[in-house]
DRENPAMI-610256 format. One record per atom (N, C-alpha, C): residue number from 1; residue in one letter; atom name; x, y, z. Coordinates in steps of 0.05 Angstrom, whole numbers, plus 32768, in hexadecimal, padded with zeros to 4 digits. Layout:
# residues N
> NUM | a | CA | X | Y | Z
...
This chain:
# residues 117
> 1 | x | N | 8010 | 7FE8 | 8000
> 1 | x | CA | 8000 | 8000 | 8000
> 1 | x | C | 8011 | 8019 | 8000
> 2 | x | N | 8027 | 8018 | 800F
> 2 | x | CA | 8038 | 802F | 8012
> 2 | x | C | 8045 | 8038 | 7FF8
> 3 | x | N | 804A | 8025 | 7FE6
> 3 | x | CA | 8056 | 802C | 7FCC
> 3 | x | C | 8042 | 802E | 7FB6
> 4 | x | N | 802C | 801E | 7FB7
> 4 | x | CA | 8019 | 801E | 7FA1
> 4 | x | C | 8009 | 8037 | 7FA0
> 5 | x | N | 8000 | 8041 | 7FB7
> 5 | x | CA | 7FEF | 8059 | 7FB8
> 5 | x | C | 7FFE | 8072 | 7FAC
> 6 | x | N | 8016 | 8078 | 7FB4
> 6 | x | CA | 8024 | 808F | 7FA8
> 6 | x | C | 8028 | 808C | 7F8A
> 7 | x | N | 802F | 8074 | 7F81
> 7 | x | CA | 8034 | 806F | 7F65
> 7 | x | C | 801B | 8072 | 7F54
> 8 | x | N | 8004 | 806D | 7F60
> 8 | x | CA | 7FEB | 806D | 7F51
> 8 | x | C | 7FD8 | 8083 | 7F5B
> 9 | x | N | 7FE3 | 8098 | 7F65
> 9 | x | CA | 7FD3 | 80AE | 7F70
> 9 | x | C | 7FC0 | 80BA | 7F5C
> 10 | x | N | 7FCA | 80BE | 7F43
> 10 | x | CA | 7FB9 | 80CA | 7F2E
> 10 | x | C | 7FA1 | 80B8 | 7F28
> 11 | x | N | 7FA6 | 809E | 7F27
> 11 | x | CA | 7F90 | 808C | 7F23
> 11 | x | C | 7F7C | 808D | 7F3A
> 12 | x | N | 7F86 | 808D | 7F52
> 12 | x | CA | 7F74 | 808E | 7F69
> 12 | x | C | 7F63 | 80A7 | 7F6A
> 13 | x | N | 7F6F | 80BE | 7F63
> 13 | x | CA | 7F5F | 80D7 | 7F65
> 13 | x | C | 7F4C | 80DA | 7F4D
> 14 | x | N | 7F51 | 80CC | 7F37
> 14 | x | CA | 7F3F | 80CE | 7F20
> 14 | x | C | 7F29 | 80B9 | 7F1F
> 15 | x | N | 7F2B | 80A6 | 7F32
> 15 | x | CA | 7F17 | 8090 | 7F32
> 15 | x | C | 7EFE | 809A | 7F40
> 16 | x | N | 7EE6 | 8095 | 7F34
> 16 | x | CA | 7ECD | 809E | 7F40
> 16 | x | C | 7EC7 | 8090 | 7F5A
> 17 | x | N | 7EB8 | 809D | 7F6B
> 17 | x | CA | 7EB2 | 8092 | 7F86
> 17 | x | C | 7EA2 | 8078 | 7F84
> 18 | x | N | 7E93 | 8074 | 7F6F
> 18 | x | CA | 7E83 | 805C | 7F6B
> 18 | x | C | 7E96 | 8043 | 7F69
> 19 | x | N | 7EAC | 8047 | 7F5D
> 19 | x | CA | 7EC0 | 8031 | 7F5A
> 19 | x | C | 7ECB | 802A | 7F76
> 20 | x | N | 7ED0 | 803E | 7F86
> 20 | x | CA | 7ED9 | 8039 | 7FA2
> 20 | x | C | 7EC4 | 802A | 7FB1
> 21 | x | N | 7EAB | 8032 | 7FAE
> 21 | x | CA | 7E94 | 8025 | 7FBC
> 21 | x | C | 7E93 | 8007 | 7FB4
> 22 | x | N | 7E96 | 8001 | 7F9A
> 22 | x | CA | 7E95 | 7FE5 | 7F91
> 22 | x | C | 7EAD | 7FD6 | 7F9C
> 23 | x | N | 7EC4 | 7FE2 | 7F9B
> 23 | x | CA | 7EDD | 7FD4 | 7FA4
> 23 | x | C | 7EDC | 7FCE | 7FC1
> 24 | x | N | 7ED3 | 7FE0 | 7FD1
> 24 | x | CA | 7ED1 | 7FDC | 7FEE
> 24 | x | C | 7EB9 | 7FCA | 7FF5
> 25 | x | N | 7EA3 | 7FCE | 7FE8
> 25 | x | CA | 7E8B | 7FBE | 7FED
> 25 | x | C | 7E8F | 7FA1 | 7FE5
> 26 | x | N | 7E9E | 7F9B | 7FD1
> 26 | x | CA | 7EA4 | 7F80 | 7FC9
> 26 | x | C | 7EB1 | 7F70 | 7FDF
> 27 | x | N | 7EC4 | 7F7C | 7FEC
> 27 | x | CA | 7ED2 | 7F6F | 8002
> 27 | x | C | 7EBF | 7F6A | 801A
> 28 | x | N | 7EB1 | 7F7F | 8021
> 28 | x | CA | 7E9E | 7F7C | 8037
> 28 | x | C | 7E88 | 7F67 | 8031
> 29 | x | N | 7E7E | 7F68 | 8018
> 29 | x | CA | 7E6A | 7F55 | 8010
> 29 | x | C | 7E74 | 7F38 | 8011
> 30 | x | N | 7E8C | 7F34 | 8007
> 30 | x | CA | 7E98 | 7F19 | 8007
> 30 | x | C | 7E9C | 7F0E | 8023
> 31 | x | N | 7EA6 | 7F1F | 8035
> 31 | x | CA | 7EAA | 7F17 | 8050
> 31 | x | C | 7E8F | 7F11 | 805D
> 32 | x | N | 7E7C | 7F22 | 805A
> 32 | x | CA | 7E61 | 7F1F | 8066
> 32 | x | C | 7E53 | 7F06 | 805C
> 33 | x | N | 7E53 | 7F01 | 8042
> 33 | x | CA | 7E45 | 7EEA | 8037
> 33 | x | C | 7E52 | 7ED0 | 8040
> 34 | x | N | 7E6D | 7ECF | 803F
> 34 | x | CA | 7E7B | 7EB7 | 8047
> 34 | x | C | 7E76 | 7EB2 | 8065
> 35 | x | N | 7E77 | 7EC6 | 8075
> 35 | x | CA | 7E71 | 7EC3 | 8092
> 35 | x | C | 7E55 | 7EB9 | 8097
> 36 | x | N | 7E42 | 7EC5 | 8088
> 36 | x | CA | 7E26 | 7EBD | 808C
> 36 | x | C | 7E21 | 7EA0 | 8083
> 37 | x | N | 7E2E | 7E97 | 806E
> 37 | x | CA | 7E2B | 7E7B | 8065
> 37 | x | C | 7E38 | 7E69 | 8079
> 38 | x | N | 7E4F | 7E70 | 8083
> 38 | x | CA | 7E5D | 7E5F | 8097
> 38 | x | C | 7E4C | 7E5C | 80B0
> 39 | x | N | 7E40 | 7E72 | 80B9
> 39 | x | CA | 7E2E | 7E71 | 80D1
> 39 | x | C | 7E15 | 7E61 | 80CB
> 40 | x | N | 7E0B | 7E64 | 80B2
> 40 | x | CA | 7DF2 | 7E56 | 80AB
> 40 | x | C | 7DF6 | 7E37 | 80AB
> 41 | x | N | 7E0E | 7E2F | 80A5
> 41 | x | CA | 7E13 | 7E12 | 80A7
> 41 | x | C | 7E1E | 7E0A | 80C2
> 42 | x | N | 7E1B | 7E1C | 80D5
> 42 | x | CA | 7E20 | 7E17 | 80F1
> 42 | x | C | 7E3E | 7E12 | 80F8
> 43 | x | N | 7E4F | 7E20 | 80EA
> 43 | x | CA | 7E6B | 7E1F | 80F2
> 43 | x | C | 7E6F | 7E30 | 810B
> 44 | x | N | 7E84 | 7E29 | 811A
> 44 | x | CA | 7E8B | 7E39 | 8132
> 44 | x | C | 7E90 | 7E56 | 8129
> 45 | x | N | 7E88 | 7E69 | 8139
> 45 | x | CA | 7E8C | 7E86 | 8132
> 45 | x | C | 7EA9 | 7E8C | 812A
> 46 | x | N | 7EBD | 7E81 | 8138
> 46 | x | CA | 7ED9 | 7E86 | 8131
> 46 | x | C | 7EDF | 7E7C | 8115
> 47 | x | N | 7ED5 | 7E64 | 810E
> 47 | x | CA | 7EDA | 7E59 | 80F4
> 47 | x | C | 7ECB | 7E6A | 80DE
> 48 | x | N | 7EB3 | 7E73 | 80E5
> 48 | x | CA | 7EA4 | 7E83 | 80D2
> 48 | x | C | 7EB2 | 7E9D | 80CD
> 49 | x | N | 7EBE | 7EA9 | 80E1
> 49 | x | CA | 7ECD | 7EC2 | 80DD
> 49 | x | C | 7EE5 | 7EBE | 80CC
> 50 | x | N | 7EF3 | 7EA7 | 80D0
> 50 | x | CA | 7F0A | 7EA1 | 80BF
> 50 | x | C | 7F02 | 7E9D | 80A2
> 51 | x | N | 7EED | 7E8E | 809D
> 51 | x | CA | 7EE3 | 7E8A | 8082
> 51 | x | C | 7EDB | 7EA4 | 8075
> 52 | x | N | 7ECD | 7EB5 | 8084
> 52 | x | CA | 7EC5 | 7ECF | 807A
> 52 | x | C | 7EDD | 7EE0 | 8071
> 53 | x | N | 7EF1 | 7EE2 | 8082
> 53 | x | CA | 7F09 | 7EF2 | 807B
> 53 | x | C | 7F18 | 7EE5 | 8064
> 54 | x | N | 7F1C | 7ECB | 8064
> 54 | x | CA | 7F2B | 7EBF | 804F
> 54 | x | C | 7F1D | 7EC1 | 8034
> 55 | x | N | 7F03 | 7EBE | 8034
> 55 | x | CA | 7EF4 | 7EC1 | 801B
> 55 | x | C | 7EF5 | 7EDD | 8010
> 56 | x | N | 7EF2 | 7EF1 | 8022
> 56 | x | CA | 7EF3 | 7F0D | 8019
> 56 | x | C | 7F0E | 7F15 | 800F
> 57 | x | N | 7F23 | 7F0C | 801C
> 57 | x | CA | 7F3E | 7F13 | 8014
> 57 | x | C | 7F47 | 7F07 | 7FFA
> 58 | x | N | 7F3E | 7EEF | 7FF4
> 58 | x | CA | 7F47 | 7EE0 | 7FDC
> 58 | x | C | 7F39 | 7EEB | 7FC3
> 59 | x | N | 7F26 | 7EFB | 7FC5
> 59 | x | CA | 7F18 | 7F05 | 7FAD
> 59 | x | C | 7F2A | 7F17 | 7F9C
> 60 | x | N | 7F3C | 7F26 | 7FA8
> 60 | x | CA | 7F4D | 7F39 | 7F99
> 60 | x | C | 7F5F | 7F2B | 7F85
> 61 | x | N | 7F71 | 7F1A | 7F8E
> 61 | x | CA | 7F82 | 7F0C | 7F7B
> 61 | x | C | 7F72 | 7EFC | 7F66
> 62 | x | N | 7F5C | 7EF0 | 7F6E
> 62 | x | CA | 7F4B | 7EE1 | 7F5B
> 62 | x | C | 7F41 | 7EF4 | 7F45
> 63 | x | N | 7F37 | 7F0B | 7F4D
> 63 | x | CA | 7F2C | 7F1F | 7F3A
> 63 | x | C | 7F41 | 7F28 | 7F27
> 64 | x | N | 7F59 | 7F2E | 7F31
> 64 | x | CA | 7F6F | 7F37 | 7F20
> 64 | x | C | 7F76 | 7F21 | 7F0C
> 65 | x | N | 7F78 | 7F08 | 7F15
> 65 | x | CA | 7F7F | 7EF2 | 7F04
> 65 | x | C | 7F6A | 7EEE | 7EEE
> 66 | x | N | 7F50 | 7EF0 | 7EF5
> 66 | x | CA | 7F3B | 7EED | 7EE1
> 66 | x | C | 7F3C | 7F03 | 7ECC
> 67 | x | N | 7F40 | 7F1B | 7ED5
> 67 | x | CA | 7F42 | 7F32 | 7EC2
> 67 | x | C | 7F5A | 7F2E | 7EB0
> 68 | x | N | 7F71 | 7F28 | 7EBB
> 68 | x | CA | 7F89 | 7F25 | 7EAA
> 68 | x | C | 7F86 | 7F0E | 7E97
> 69 | x | N | 7F7A | 7EF8 | 7E9F
> 69 | x | CA | 7F77 | 7EE1 | 7E8D
> 69 | x | C | 7F61 | 7EE6 | 7E78
> 70 | x | N | 7F4C | 7EF5 | 7E7F
> 70 | x | CA | 7F36 | 7EF9 | 7E6D
> 70 | x | C | 7F3A | 7F10 | 7E5A
> 71 | x | N | 7F46 | 7F25 | 7E63
> 71 | x | CA | 7F49 | 7F3E | 7E53
> 71 | x | C | 7F66 | 7F45 | 7E4D
> 72 | x | N | 7F77 | 7F31 | 7E4A
> 72 | x | CA | 7F94 | 7F36 | 7E46
> 72 | x | C | 7F99 | 7F46 | 7E2E
> 73 | x | N | 7F8A | 7F43 | 7E19
> 73 | x | CA | 7F8F | 7F52 | 7E00
> 73 | x | C | 7F80 | 7F6C | 7DFE
> 74 | x | N | 7F71 | 7F73 | 7E12
> 74 | x | CA | 7F61 | 7F8C | 7E11
> 74 | x | C | 7F72 | 7FA4 | 7E15
> 75 | x | N | 7F6E | 7FB9 | 7E05
> 75 | x | CA | 7F7D | 7FD2 | 7E09
> 75 | x | C | 7F75 | 7FE1 | 7E22
> 76 | x | N | 7F5D | 7FDA | 7E2C
> 76 | x | CA | 7F53 | 7FE8 | 7E44
> 76 | x | C | 7F56 | 7FD7 | 7E5E
> 77 | x | N | 7F6A | 7FC5 | 7E5E
> 77 | x | CA | 7F6D | 7FB3 | 7E75
> 77 | x | C | 7F73 | 7FC3 | 7E8E
> 78 | x | N | 7F81 | 7FDA | 7E8C
> 78 | x | CA | 7F86 | 7FEA | 7EA3
> 78 | x | C | 7F6D | 7FF4 | 7EB0
> 79 | x | N | 7F59 | 7FFC | 7EA0
> 79 | x | CA | 7F3F | 8004 | 7EAB
> 79 | x | C | 7F30 | 7FED | 7EB7
> 80 | x | N | 7F33 | 7FD6 | 7EAB
> 80 | x | CA | 7F26 | 7FBE | 7EB5
> 80 | x | C | 7F31 | 7FB5 | 7ED0
> 81 | x | N | 7F4A | 7FBA | 7ED4
> 81 | x | CA | 7F58 | 7FB2 | 7EED
> 81 | x | C | 7F54 | 7FC6 | 7F05
> 82 | x | N | 7F46 | 7FDC | 7F00
> 82 | x | CA | 7F43 | 7FF0 | 7F16
> 82 | x | C | 7F34 | 7FE4 | 7F2E
> 83 | x | N | 7F1D | 7FD7 | 7F29
> 83 | x | CA | 7F0E | 7FCD | 7F40
> 83 | x | C | 7F1E | 7FB7 | 7F4F
> 84 | x | N | 7F2A | 7FA3 | 7F42
> 84 | x | CA | 7F3A | 7F8F | 7F51
> 84 | x | C | 7F52 | 7F9C | 7F5F
> 85 | x | N | 7F5E | 7FB0 | 7F52
> 85 | x | CA | 7F75 | 7FBD | 7F5F
> 85 | x | C | 7F6D | 7FCC | 7F78
> 86 | x | N | 7F57 | 7FDB | 7F76
> 86 | x | CA | 7F4D | 7FEA | 7F8D
> 86 | x | C | 7F43 | 7FD6 | 7FA2
> 87 | x | N | 7F36 | 7FC1 | 7F9A
> 87 | x | CA | 7F2D | 7FAC | 7FAD
> 87 | x | C | 7F45 | 7FA1 | 7FBC
> 88 | x | N | 7F5B | 7F9B | 7FAE
> 88 | x | CA | 7F72 | 7F90 | 7FBB
> 88 | x | C | 7F7F | 7FA4 | 7FCE
> 89 | x | N | 7F7D | 7FBD | 7FC7
> 89 | x | CA | 7F87 | 7FD2 | 7FD9
> 89 | x | C | 7F76 | 7FD5 | 7FF2
> 90 | x | N | 7F5C | 7FD6 | 7FEE
> 90 | x | CA | 7F4A | 7FDC | 8005
> 90 | x | C | 7F44 | 7FC3 | 8016
> 91 | x | N | 7F48 | 7FAB | 800B
> 91 | x | CA | 7F41 | 7F93 | 801B
> 91 | x | C | 7F54 | 7F91 | 8033
> 92 | x | N | 7F6C | 7F9C | 8030
> 92 | x | CA | 7F7E | 7F9C | 8047
> 92 | x | C | 7F72 | 7FAD | 805E
> 93 | x | N | 7F68 | 7FC4 | 8057
> 93 | x | CA | 7F5C | 7FD5 | 806B
> 93 | x | C | 7F42 | 7FC9 | 8076
> 94 | x | N | 7F31 | 7FBF | 8064
> 94 | x | CA | 7F17 | 7FB4 | 806C
> 94 | x | C | 7F1C | 7F9B | 807E
> 95 | x | N | 7F2F | 7F8A | 8076
> 95 | x | CA | 7F35 | 7F72 | 8085
> 95 | x | C | 7F40 | 7F79 | 80A1
> 96 | x | N | 7F4F | 7F8E | 80A3
> 96 | x | CA | 7F59 | 7F97 | 80BD
> 96 | x | C | 7F42 | 7F9F | 80CF
> 97 | x | N | 7F30 | 7FAF | 80C5
> 97 | x | CA | 7F19 | 7FB8 | 80D6
> 97 | x | C | 7F07 | 7FA0 | 80DD
> 98 | x | N | 7F02 | 7F8E | 80C9
> 98 | x | CA | 7EF1 | 7F77 | 80CF
> 98 | x | C | 7EFF | 7F65 | 80E3
> 99 | x | N | 7F19 | 7F62 | 80E2
> 99 | x | CA | 7F28 | 7F51 | 80F5
> 99 | x | C | 7F25 | 7F5D | 8111
> 100 | x | N | 7F28 | 7F77 | 8113
> 100 | x | CA | 7F24 | 7F85 | 812E
> 100 | x | C | 7F08 | 7F80 | 8138
> 101 | x | N | 7EF4 | 7F83 | 8127
> 101 | x | CA | 7ED9 | 7F7E | 812F
> 101 | x | C | 7ED4 | 7F61 | 8137
> 102 | x | N | 7EDF | 7F4E | 8128
> 102 | x | CA | 7EDC | 7F32 | 812F
> 102 | x | C | 7EEA | 7F2C | 8149
> 103 | x | N | 7F01 | 7F37 | 814E
> 103 | x | CA | 7F0F | 7F33 | 8167
> 103 | x | C | 7EFF | 7F3D | 817F
> 104 | x | N | 7EF3 | 7F54 | 817B
> 104 | x | CA | 7EE2 | 7F5E | 8191
> 104 | x | C | 7ECA | 7F4C | 8196
> 105 | x | N | 7EBE | 7F42 | 8180
> 105 | x | CA | 7EA8 | 7F2F | 8183
> 105 | x | C | 7EB1 | 7F15 | 8191
> 106 | x | N | 7EC9 | 7F0C | 818A
> 106 | x | CA | 7ED4 | 7EF4 | 8196
> 106 | x | C | 7EDA | 7EF9 | 81B4
> 107 | x | N | 7EE5 | 7F10 | 81BB
> 107 | x | CA | 7EEA | 7F16 | 81D7
> 107 | x | C | 7ED1 | 7F18 | 81E7
> 108 | x | N | 7EBC | 7F25 | 81DB
> 108 | x | CA | 7EA2 | 7F27 | 81E9
> 108 | x | C | 7E96 | 7F0B | 81ED
> 109 | x | N | 7E98 | 7EFA | 81D9
> 109 | x | CA | 7E8E | 7EDF | 81DC
> 109 | x | C | 7E9C | 7ECF | 81F2
> 110 | x | N | 7EB7 | 7ED2 | 81F3
> 110 | x | CA | 7EC7 | 7EC4 | 8207
> 110 | x | C | 7EC0 | 7ECE | 8224
> 111 | x | N | 7EB9 | 7EE7 | 8226
> 111 | x | CA | 7EB2 | 7EF2 | 8241
> 111 | x | C | 7E97 | 7EE8 | 824A
> 112 | x | N | 7E86 | 7EDF | 8238
> 112 | x | CA | 7E6C | 7ED5 | 823F
> 112 | x | C | 7E6D | 7EB7 | 8248
> 113 | x | N | 7E82 | 7EA9 | 823F
> 113 | x | CA | 7E85 | 7E8D | 8246
> 113 | x | C | 7E93 | 7E8B | 8261
> 114 | x | N | 7E86 | 7E7D | 8275
> 114 | x | CA | 7E93 | 7E7A | 828F
> 114 | x | C | 7EAB | 7E68 | 828D
> 115 | x | N | 7EBF | 7E6E | 829D
> 115 | x | CA | 7ED7 | 7E5E | 829E
> 115 | x | C | 7ED2 | 7E46 | 82AF
> 116 | x | N | 7ED3 | 7E2E | 82A3
> 116 | x | CA | 7ECD | 7E15 | 82B1
> 116 | x | C | 7EE6 | 7E08 | 82BD
> 117 | x | N | 7EFD | 7E14 | 82BA
> 117 | x | CA | 7F16 | 7E08 | 82C4
> 117 | x | C | 7F1C | 7E10 | 82DF
């Protein structure tokens, strides 16, 4: 992030806010849906949180790979890669906040369980 943002500052400032909304929302949506499915199949909350984060984080490299393999000959491939690139940038920030939130939820759950030892 520390080197990519300054090198691509012109791209970042010229990108419409809707693109940012999609890039950030994709990560949150992926985490939320994966977590919900994991809880729906009755996985332990800690396992569901792990699945949610792993699923959300893996979308970035997958999207970049799909775009590169599908549109390799396109002259507008740079424009096509904006959402996956922004997603990959912001998923680090989103995952950090989600991890903090999940840790607080985990700590709160542990405090409700009586210590039987």
